[in-house]
Z-matrix of the N, CA and C atoms (Angstrom, degrees):
N
C 1 1.441
C 2 1.545 1 108.34
N 3 1.325 2 117.26 1 128.34
C 4 1.459 3 119.76 2 -179.33
C 5 1.522 4 112.46 3 -70.09
N 6 1.324 5 115.33 4 154.81
C 7 1.427 6 121.68 5 -178.44
C 8 1.528 7 107.71 6 -135.58
N 9 1.315 8 117.35 7 125.27
C 10 1.477 9 122.59 8 179.69
C 11 1.526 10 105.62 9 -107.43
N 12 1.344 11 115.28 10 123.34
C 13 1.465 12 121.02 11 -178.95
C 14 1.506 13 108.67 12 -108.65
N 15 1.307 14 116.43 13 129.32
C 16 1.477 15 121.85 14 178.00
C 17 1.520 16 107.78 15 -120.98
N 18 1.361 17 115.79 16 125.42
C 19 1.434 18 122.52 17 173.88
C 20 1.515 19 108.27 18 -112.37
N 21 1.334 20 114.79 19 127.85
C 22 1.449 21 119.40 20 -176.40
C 23 1.536 22 109.74 21 -147.26
N 24 1.330 23 114.09 22 162.38
C 25 1.467 24 119.31 23 177.47
C 26 1.528 25 108.17 24 -93.81
N 27 1.328 26 116.36 25 121.96
C 28 1.449 27 121.94 26 -178.91
C 29 1.516 28 112.02 27 -75.23
N 30 1.300 29 116.37 28 179.04
C 31 1.469 30 122.55 29 -178.84
C 32 1.526 31 111.97 30 -59.73
N 33 1.298 32 117.93 31 -31.50
C 34 1.466 33 121.12 32 -178.22
C 35 1.525 34 110.95 33 -83.51
N 36 1.351 35 119.29 34 -2.76
C 37 1.452 36 121.78 35 -179.63
C 38 1.483 37 114.37 36 91.22
N 39 1.319 38 118.05 37 -1.88
C 40 1.459 39 123.28 38 -178.85
C 41 1.543 40 109.52 39 -88.47
N 42 1.339 41 116.99 40 134.85
C 43 1.469 42 119.15 41 177.10
C 44 1.531 43 109.64 42 -68.44
N 45 1.317 44 114.49 43 134.64
C 46 1.454 45 121.23 44 179.02
C 47 1.513 46 108.77 45 -126.14
N 48 1.353 47 115.23 46 158.72
C 49 1.460 48 121.46 47 -178.60
C 50 1.525 49 108.47 48 -128.70
N 51 1.318 50 115.19 49 133.15
C 52 1.467 51 121.36 50 177.53
C 53 1.518 52 107.21 51 -119.38
N 54 1.309 53 117.27 52 129.91
C 55 1.461 54 122.87 53 178.95
C 56 1.530 55 107.94 54 -109.50
N 57 1.319 56 114.80 55 117.95
C 58 1.480 57 121.85 56 -175.55
C 59 1.516 58 107.43 57 -108.86
N 60 1.343 59 117.04 58 116.43
C 61 1.456 60 120.52 59 -178.19
C 62 1.526 61 112.16 60 -118.78
N 63 1.339 62 117.70 61 1.71
C 64 1.471 63 121.71 62 178.81
C 65 1.527 64 108.10 63 -81.12
N 66 1.329 65 118.62 64 116.62
C 67 1.480 66 120.34 65 -177.32
C 68 1.524 67 114.20 66 -57.88
N 69 1.318 68 118.18 67 -35.53
C 70 1.479 69 120.73 68 179.38
C 71 1.515 70 109.78 69 -66.91
N 72 1.299 71 118.47 70 -41.03
C 73 1.466 72 122.15 71 179.92
C 74 1.524 73 110.72 72 -68.56
N 75 1.347 74 117.58 73 -39.52
C 76 1.450 75 120.99 74 176.93
C 77 1.518 76 110.22 75 -61.19
N 78 1.331 77 116.88 76 -43.32
C 79 1.451 78 121.04 77 -179.74
C 80 1.519 79 111.71 78 -63.81
N 81 1.335 80 117.87 79 -38.30
C 82 1.460 81 120.64 80 177.22
C 83 1.521 82 111.24 81 -63.64
N 84 1.334 83 117.26 82 -41.76
C 85 1.472 84 119.23 83 178.42
C 86 1.519 85 110.28 84 -64.14
N 87 1.344 86 117.40 85 -41.01
C 88 1.460 87 120.81 86 -176.52
C 89 1.557 88 110.31 87 -64.47
N 90 1.311 89 117.59 88 -31.19
C 91 1.454 90 120.05 89 176.80
C 92 1.509 91 112.18 90 -70.39
N 93 1.328 92 117.41 91 -25.17
C 94 1.470 93 121.14 92 -179.88
C 95 1.532 94 112.31 93 -80.04
N 96 1.326 95 117.84 94 -25.80
C 97 1.446 96 121.83 95 -175.74
C 98 1.526 97 111.01 96 -81.85
N 99 1.357 98 115.85 97 157.11
C 100 1.453 99 121.74 98 174.25
C 101 1.540 100 109.83 99 -64.36
N 102 1.316 101 116.29 100 157.89
C 103 1.456 102 120.45 101 -179.95
C 104 1.517 103 111.33 102 -61.97
N 105 1.344 104 116.82 103 -39.19
C 106 1.474 105 121.16 104 -179.96
C 107 1.516 106 110.72 105 -64.07
N 108 1.329 107 117.13 106 -40.69
C 109 1.483 108 120.94 107 178.52
C 110 1.525 109 110.95 108 -66.20
N 111 1.339 110 116.66 109 -39.23
C 112 1.480 111 119.99 110 179.06
C 113 1.509 112 110.48 111 -64.28
N 114 1.354 113 117.73 112 -40.39
C 115 1.448 114 120.95 113 179.42
C 116 1.546 115 109.80 114 -62.24
N 117 1.351 116 117.25 115 -42.22
C 118 1.439 117 120.94 116 178.75
C 119 1.530 118 110.74 117 -62.00
N 120 1.333 119 115.81 118 -45.83
C 121 1.466 120 120.64 119 -179.57
C 122 1.532 121 111.25 120 -60.53
N 123 1.338 122 115.70 121 -42.79
C 124 1.451 123 119.98 122 -178.69
C 125 1.516 124 114.00 123 -65.02
N 126 1.333 125 116.85 124 -22.05
C 127 1.464 126 120.10 125 176.87
C 128 1.528 127 111.68 126 -89.00
N 129 1.325 128 117.29 127 -1.58
C 130 1.475 129 120.74 128 176.95
C 131 1.527 130 113.78 129 89.00
N 132 1.330 131 118.18 130 17.76
C 133 1.453 132 121.73 131 -179.98
C 134 1.530 133 109.47 132 -93.15
N 135 1.365 134 115.46 133 138.08
C 136 1.436 135 119.20 134 174.28
C 137 1.530 136 108.38 135 -66.13
N 138 1.313 137 116.71 136 132.32
C 139 1.439 138 122.02 137 -174.85
C 140 1.537 139 110.23 138 -127.53
N 141 1.309 140 117.96 139 132.59
C 142 1.451 141 122.05 140 178.10
C 143 1.529 142 107.74 141 -97.46
N 144 1.344 143 114.87 142 120.40
C 145 1.452 144 121.64 143 -179.77
C 146 1.507 145 106.94 144 -129.71
N 147 1.322 146 115.74 145 116.38
C 148 1.484 147 123.34 146 179.46
C 149 1.529 148 111.12 147 49.03
N 150 1.308 149 116.88 148 56.48
C 151 1.477 150 124.90 149 175.14
C 152 1.516 151 115.44 150 74.45
N 153 1.347 152 117.75 151 -8.16
C 154 1.459 153 121.82 152 178.98
C 155 1.514 154 109.41 153 -102.40
N 156 1.344 155 115.49 154 146.02
C 157 1.447 156 121.39 155 177.40
C 158 1.534 157 108.37 156 -100.53
N 159 1.328 158 116.23 157 126.46
C 160 1.461 159 122.47 158 -176.31
C 161 1.527 160 109.86 159 -117.91
N 162 1.322 161 116.34 160 144.90
C 163 1.477 162 123.04 161 176.05
C 164 1.513 163 107.86 162 -144.82
N 165 1.339 164 115.07 163 128.97
C 166 1.470 165 120.61 164 177.66
C 167 1.538 166 108.25 165 -107.66
N 168 1.321 167 115.34 166 122.69
C 169 1.453 168 121.85 167 177.79
C 170 1.541 169 108.06 168 -108.52
N 171 1.347 170 117.88 169 131.23
C 172 1.459 171 119.52 170 -178.58
C 173 1.524 172 113.02 171 -70.39
């Protein structure tokens, strides 16, 4: 089962991590990203998109 990890800075300035394991939700995020960013994620590279760090684990 794939896992999408999002690291972001919350309102209080503290780094937070969100682990997304719902396949439908992962697919929705992938449709929002640029094709180049999706290719990076699919190869397992950490990708920064709009100030958030994303990582896709197979």
